[in-house]
N, C-alpha and C positions, 0 to 999 in steps of 0.2 A: 834270632827274634822269635818270641812266642806268638803263635797264631791264635786268634780268637775265632770262634765259629760265627759266621754271619747269620743274621735272622733268616727265617724261612723265606725262600724265594720260589718263583715258578721253576719247574724243571728246566735245566739248561738244554739248549738246542746244540747238539754236537757240531752241526755244520757251522754255526757261528764261532765255534772254538777252533775247529779244524782248518777252516779255509779263510784266507784273507779277503777283505771286502773290496779292495781296490782292483777293479776290473782292468784298468789301464795297465797295471803291473803285469798281468798275464800276457798282454800283447808285447810289452817290452822284454819279457823273458822269452817268449816264444820265438821272436824274430832272430835273436842271436843263436838260439838252439838250432833252429831250422837252417839258418845260413851255414853254420859251421858243419853240421852233419851232411848237408847236401854237397857243399864244396869239398870237404875233406873228411869223408866217412872213415871211421876207425873205431876199434874197441876202446882205445884210450879216450877218444873224443866222446864216445857214448858214456864213459865213466864220468867225464866232466859234466855232461848234460844231466846225468842222474844226480850228481852232487849239487849242481846248481838248483835243480828242482827241490831237492831236500832242504837246502838252506833257505830258499825262498819260502817254502811252506812252514819251516820252523820259526820264522820271524814272528808270525802272528800269535801262536800259543805261547812263545817265549815272552812276548810283550805283555800278554795277559797275566802270565805267572809272575813276572816281575812287578807288575802293578799291584797284584794281590799281596805279594811279599812286602812291598813298600808300605801298604796299608796295615800289614800285620793281621789280616783277616782271611779266613778260608771261605770262599764262595762255592756254590755248586759247580762253577766252571773250573775251579782251581785244579782239582785232581785230573779231569780230562785234559786240561791244558798241558800239565806236566807230562802226561802219557803221550799226547800227540807230539810234544816237543822232543821226547826221547825217540819216538818212532821216526820222525823226520830226520833227527840227528843221526840215527842209525843208517837211514837211507843215504844221507850225505856222506857218511863215513865209508859206506860200501862203494859209492861212486868214486870217491877219492882213492880208495884202495885199488879199484880197477884202473883208474887213470895212472896211478903210480906204477902199476905192474905192466901195463900194456902201452902206455903213452911214451912218446919220444921225449928226450931230455929237454928240460926247460918248459914243459907244458904249463907249469904253475906260475910262470913269470907274469903273464897278464893278470891273473887272479890276485897275485900279491900286490901288483900295482894298483888294482882297483879296491883292495881291502880297506885302506883308510877312508876312501869315499863312502863305501858301504857302512862303515862304522859311524861316520858322522851322520849319515842319513838315518841310521837306526837310533842314534841318540836323539835326534829331532823327533822321530816317530814315538819313542817311549815317553817323550815329554809332551805328547799330544800336539806337536807342531809339524807333523808329517805332510800336511797339505800346503805348507808354505812353498814358495818358489824354489829356494835353494835346496831343500832336501829332495824335492821332486826331480830337479836337474841332476843332483849327485846320484840319486838312486838309479835314474835312467842310464847315466854314463857308466856306472859300476856294473849294471846288469849286462850291458853290451860287450863287456870284456870276455864273456863266455865264448862268443864266436872265435875270438882270437886264441883262447886257450884250447878250444877244440881243434883249430887248425894247427897249432903248435904240437898238440898230442899226436896228430897224424904225420908230423915230420916237416911241416911247412917252415920256411925260414922266418926269422923274427920280423923282418921288415914288412913283407906282405901281410903277416898275421896281425901286426899292430895297425897296419893301414886299414884292415877290415874293422878293427875296433874303432878307429877314428871315424870311419864312414858311418857306422851305426851310432856312435856317440853324437856326431853332428846331427844325424837324423833324429835322435831322441831329444836333443835340446830344442831343435826347431819344432818338433811335434808338441812338446810340453808347452812352449810359448804360444804356439798356434791354438791349441785346444783351450788353454786358459783364456786367451783373448777372444776366441770364438764364442765360448760360453758366456762371457761377460757381455759380448755384443748381442747375442741372442736373447739375453735377459734385459736388454735395453739400458745397459750401463755406459755405453759409448766409450770404450777403452781406447788407449793409444795403440795403434796397429804397427807402429814402426819396428819395434823389436822383433815381433813375430815374422814379419816379411823380411827384415834384414837378416835374421838368422837363417832363413831358407836361401837367400842369395849368397851368404857366406858359405853355407854348406855346398852349394853348387860350385863355388870357386875352389873350395877344398877338394871336392871330387875331381875337378879338372886338373888341379895340380898333382894329385896322386896318380891319376891316369897318365898324365904327361911324363911322370917320373917312372912309369912302369910298375908301380906298386898296386895298381887297381885297374880293373877293366874299364873301357870307355863307356860301357852301358851304365856305369855308376852315374855319369853325367846326365844321361837320359832319365834315370830314376830320380835324381834330385830335381831335374827340370819338371818332372811330373808333380812332385810335391810343391814346388814353387808356384806352379799354375793353380794347384788346389788351394794354396794359402791365399793367393791374390784374389781368386774368385770367392773363396769362403769368407773373406773379410771385407768383401766389397758390398755395396748397397744392392747388388743384384742377387745375392744369395738368399735362399729361403730359410727362415728361422725354424729350427727343429728342437726337439727335446734333447737333453744331455745324453740319454741312452742312444739316440740315433747318431749323434756325433761320435760316440764311442764305437759303435758298429762300423761307421764309415771309416774311422781311423784304423780299425783293425784290418779292414779291406785294403786301405791304402798301404798300411804297414807290410802286409804279407805280399802285396803286389810289388812293393819296393824290394823286398827280400828276394823274390823270385827273379826279378830283373837283374839284380846284382849277382845272384847265383848263376844265372844264365851267362852273364858276362864273364864270370870267373871260369865257367866251363869252356867257353869259346876261346878265351885269351890264355888260360894257363893249363 
């Protein structure tokens, strides 16, 4: 396709090209990275973490470059987007090479399982539908597979590694539903709270089942109970309405508290 030069525009801000705008995604990426590296530190796991960060960062400039290609027009952002895309792609490739050379056999299995979910989420994102519920849920579940891959790279058995992914995936689904409902409630839209609270209760049951089966520590149950209490209060008539930015900060604090509780549980139990 032949590219046309776009009309003169204001100088492009590199930050808007280099970094994704979704702040919640950083928390969803940081949680599995942190859990996997705390519970099962290894060079292979570190390679998985580097690759995950590279892929996460590459999505945004890739989406911009694809949009410009589809329009057949070069904007001031197009060339920087392509450069950042290759920079982050190189970072991801280096991480994968480290994981392949230093990681235990089968480290890639959780990532391969999460790949289709990530592709569907990216397809929604490139179609400007990334804020819909389904792609947000799929993206969250896919990102949480990183912890499982890090644990596999350190030599952990497949069962406990996949259990860690299930735990974080259940947490991600419950959090997405809670935040969407909470924001609608704070803006006076009177949403249905059933799905948000029920997802937390289901996550608590899942954590209990995994702990009883010996695939997860019992502190996982306490971590999910903490989130359930947060959801019930945060969606009750007693909570204080705040701005979306404050809700995001609160969720990051709850998210990393959850990860630290789960990591402590793994340290004590395994």
